[in-house]
C-alpha positions as CSV (number, residue, x, y, z in Angstrom):
1,M,34.9,1.2,-22.6
2,E,35.3,-1.7,-20.2
3,K,34.3,-5.1,-21.5
4,I,32.9,-7.9,-19.2
5,K,33.5,-11.6,-19.8
6,L,30.8,-14.2,-19.4
7,Q,31.2,-17.9,-19.9
8,A,28.5,-19.9,-21.7
9,K,27.9,-23.5,-22.8
10,P,26.0,-24.9,-25.7
11,R,22.5,-26.1,-24.8
12,E,20.7,-29.2,-26.0
13,I,17.7,-29.0,-23.6
14,F,14.6,-27.1,-24.8
15,G,10.9,-26.6,-24.0
16,K,9.6,-27.5,-20.5
17,K,12.7,-29.5,-19.7
18,V,14.7,-26.2,-19.2
19,A,13.0,-26.0,-15.7
20,K,15.6,-28.7,-14.7
21,L,18.4,-26.3,-15.8
22,R,17.0,-23.5,-13.6
23,R,16.9,-25.9,-10.6
24,E,20.6,-26.5,-11.2
25,G,21.4,-22.8,-11.1
26,L,21.6,-22.2,-14.8
27,V,19.8,-19.7,-17.1
28,P,18.8,-20.8,-20.6
29,A,19.8,-18.3,-23.2
30,V,19.9,-17.7,-26.9
31,M,22.5,-15.8,-29.0
32,Y,21.4,-14.1,-32.2
33,S,23.6,-12.7,-34.9
34,K,22.9,-10.9,-38.2
35,G,22.7,-13.4,-41.1
36,K,23.4,-16.5,-38.9
37,D,21.4,-19.1,-37.1
38,S,20.7,-18.6,-33.4
39,V,22.7,-20.5,-30.8
40,A,21.1,-22.0,-27.7
41,L,23.2,-21.6,-24.5
42,T,23.3,-22.0,-20.7
43,I,24.9,-19.5,-18.3
44,D,25.6,-19.5,-14.6
45,K,22.7,-17.8,-12.9
46,K,24.6,-16.1,-10.0
47,L,27.2,-14.7,-12.4
48,F,24.7,-13.5,-14.9
49,D,22.6,-11.8,-12.2
50,H,25.6,-9.8,-11.2
51,I,26.6,-8.9,-14.7
52,Y,23.1,-7.9,-15.7
53,K,22.8,-5.7,-12.6
54,V,26.2,-4.0,-13.5
55,S,25.9,-3.8,-17.2
56,G,22.2,-3.6,-18.1
57,G,21.7,-3.8,-21.9
58,N,24.2,-1.2,-23.0
59,T,27.6,-2.7,-22.1
60,I,29.5,-4.9,-24.5
61,I,30.0,-8.4,-23.1
62,I,32.6,-10.9,-24.3
63,L,30.7,-14.2,-24.4
64,E,33.1,-17.1,-24.1
65,V,31.2,-20.0,-25.7
66,E,32.7,-23.4,-24.9
67,G,34.3,-24.9,-28.0
68,D,33.9,-21.7,-30.0
69,K,35.5,-18.3,-30.4
70,N,34.6,-15.4,-28.2
71,R,31.7,-13.2,-29.3
72,N,31.0,-9.5,-28.6
73,V,27.4,-9.3,-27.5
74,L,24.8,-7.1,-25.9
75,I,22.0,-8.3,-23.6
76,K,19.0,-7.6,-25.7
77,Q,16.2,-8.9,-23.4
78,V,15.7,-10.9,-20.2
79,E,12.5,-12.7,-19.1
80,K,11.8,-12.6,-15.4
81,N,9.4,-14.4,-13.1
82,P,6.7,-11.9,-12.3
83,V,6.4,-13.1,-8.7
84,T,10.0,-13.8,-7.7
85,D,11.8,-11.5,-10.2
86,N,14.2,-14.3,-10.9
87,I,15.7,-14.3,-14.4
88,L,14.2,-17.1,-16.5
89,H,15.8,-16.5,-19.9
90,A,18.2,-14.2,-21.6
91,D,18.7,-13.1,-25.2
92,F,22.1,-12.0,-26.5
93,Y,22.8,-10.2,-29.8
94,Q,26.2,-10.6,-31.4
95,I,27.5,-7.3,-32.8
96,S,30.2,-6.2,-35.2
97,M,32.6,-3.7,-33.8
98,K,32.7,-2.0,-37.2
99,E,28.9,-1.4,-37.6
100,K,26.9,1.2,-35.8
101,I,24.2,0.1,-33.4
102,T,21.3,1.8,-31.6
103,A,20.8,1.4,-27.8
104,M,18.9,2.9,-24.9
105,I,21.3,4.7,-22.5
106,P,20.4,5.6,-18.9
107,L,20.5,9.3,-17.9
108,R,22.2,10.3,-14.6
109,F,21.2,13.8,-13.4
110,T,24.0,15.6,-11.6
111,G,24.7,19.1,-10.2
112,D,22.6,21.4,-8.1
113,S,19.7,23.5,-9.3
114,K,19.2,26.9,-7.7
115,A,15.5,26.6,-8.2
116,V,15.5,23.4,-6.1
117,M,18.1,24.3,-3.5
118,D,17.2,28.0,-2.9
119,L,13.6,28.3,-4.1
120,G,12.3,25.1,-2.7
121,G,11.1,23.7,-6.1
122,S,10.8,20.0,-7.1
123,L,12.9,18.6,-10.0
124,I,10.7,17.0,-12.7
125,T,12.3,14.7,-15.2
126,N,10.5,13.4,-18.3
127,K,12.9,10.7,-19.3
128,S,15.3,8.3,-17.6
129,E,17.0,7.1,-20.8
130,I,17.6,8.2,-24.4
131,E,18.2,6.3,-27.7
132,V,21.6,6.8,-29.3
133,E,23.4,5.4,-32.3
134,C,27.2,4.8,-32.5
135,L,29.9,2.2,-33.0
136,P,29.9,-0.4,-30.3
137,G,33.3,0.8,-29.0
138,D,31.8,4.3,-28.4
139,L,28.7,3.1,-26.6
140,P,28.5,5.0,-23.2
141,H,27.3,3.2,-20.1
142,E,25.4,6.2,-19.0
143,I,25.0,9.9,-19.9
144,E,25.3,12.7,-17.3
145,V,22.8,15.6,-17.4
146,D,23.9,18.7,-15.5
147,I,20.8,20.4,-13.9
148,S,22.7,23.5,-12.6
149,S,21.3,25.6,-15.4
150,L,17.8,25.2,-13.9
151,E,18.0,28.5,-11.9
152,D,14.3,29.4,-11.8
153,F,10.9,28.0,-12.5
154,E,11.0,29.2,-16.1
155,S,14.2,27.3,-16.9
156,V,13.9,24.1,-19.0
157,L,16.4,21.5,-20.1
158,H,15.8,19.9,-23.5
159,I,17.4,16.8,-25.0
160,K,19.5,19.1,-27.2
161,D,21.2,20.4,-24.1
162,I,22.7,17.0,-23.3
163,K,26.4,16.6,-24.0
164,V,27.3,13.2,-25.4
165,P,30.7,11.7,-26.2
166,E,32.2,12.2,-29.7
167,G,30.8,9.7,-32.2
168,V,27.5,9.3,-30.3
169,E,24.3,10.5,-32.1
170,I,21.1,11.1,-30.2
171,K,18.1,9.6,-32.0
172,D,15.3,11.1,-29.8
173,D,13.6,14.4,-30.7
174,I,16.2,17.0,-29.5
175,E,13.5,19.6,-28.8
176,E,11.8,17.3,-26.3
177,T,11.7,18.6,-22.7
178,L,14.0,16.7,-20.5
179,A,13.7,18.4,-17.1
180,F,12.4,21.4,-15.3
181,V,11.7,22.6,-11.7
182,E,8.1,22.9,-10.4
183,A,7.3,25.7,-8.0
184,P,6.3,24.7,-4.5
185,R,2.6,24.9,-3.7
186,T,1.3,28.2,-2.2
187,E,-0.2,28.3,1.3
188,E,-3.7,28.6,-0.2
189,E,-3.2,25.5,-2.3
190,M,-1.9,23.5,0.6
191,A,-4.8,24.7,2.7
192,E,-7.3,23.5,0.1
193,L,-5.6,20.1,0.0
194,E,-5.9,19.8,3.8
195,E,-9.6,20.8,4.0
196,P,-11.6,17.9,5.3
197,V,-14.6,16.7,3.2
198,E,-17.7,16.9,5.4
199,E,-19.7,13.7,5.8
200,G,-22.5,13.6,3.2
201,E,-21.0,16.4,1.2
202,M,-21.2,15.8,-2.5
203,P,-19.0,17.3,-5.2
204,E,-20.7,20.0,-7.3
205,A,-20.3,18.0,-10.4
206,E,-22.4,15.3,-9.0
207,Q,-25.1,17.4,-7.3
208,G,-27.2,17.5,-10.5
209,Q,-27.1,13.7,-10.7
210,A,-28.9,13.3,-7.3
211,E,-31.9,11.0,-7.4
212,E,-35.3,11.9,-5.9
213,P,-36.6,9.5,-3.3
214,A,-38.5,6.6,-4.8
215,A,-42.2,6.7,-4.5
216,E,-43.7,3.8,-2.6
217,G,-43.7,0.8,-4.8
218,G,-41.9,2.7,-7.5
219,E,-38.4,3.2,-8.8
220,S,-36.2,6.2,-8.1
221,K,-35.6,8.7,-10.9
222,P,-33.1,11.5,-11.6
223,A,-33.9,14.9,-9.9
224,E,-33.5,16.6,-13.3
225,A,-35.6,14.2,-15.3
226,Q,-36.4,15.5,-18.8
227,E,-40.0,16.2,-19.6
228,K,-41.7,13.8,-21.8
229,K,-41.9,15.1,-25.3
230,S,-45.3,15.5,-26.9
231,E,-46.0,13.0,-29.7
């Protein structure tokens, strides 16, 4: 699996002062590792934006830390500005190439479904990624899911039908439905959807909730008001 290199520098600025780093085109970051103290870093924003777009959180990155040896890391989390979508902070997790890890891997649906192409159905997918466990060196960037077996509206793809590389174990429930094809709506169903609702028309479920006109000087009351119980 291809590894990507990313340069980082130790960081000595914390708290609200990191805003200055962002104005200089840098992203504050932290690198965690098992049994070791975290390390505060800065990385070039433009370079990291590109790498994150390409790699996501399931590609090994060689983090070249100034004055230190290179580290094999995964991007564990990024914090983004909710308005601008700019990356504000990044978390890296240092991994051992000899220890298994778990990661979420994106699914890419490929192939042609007869139920879609010939019968006019709509492909419905219930998941866009699955959790796997493997050695870092076996971690796939994505997993292909062939939908050509969906030949009719009764066909269903389950997670157990996914083919994964050797050494990769799926952690999700393998009996979970992954994809199927929904039949197109009938002419009657389409006609019902297109029927205009007449002005003043009230759904049947609400008709029993209609209120009687209020008496002069009084308050309105439900049309189906319950009778007062005798004492």
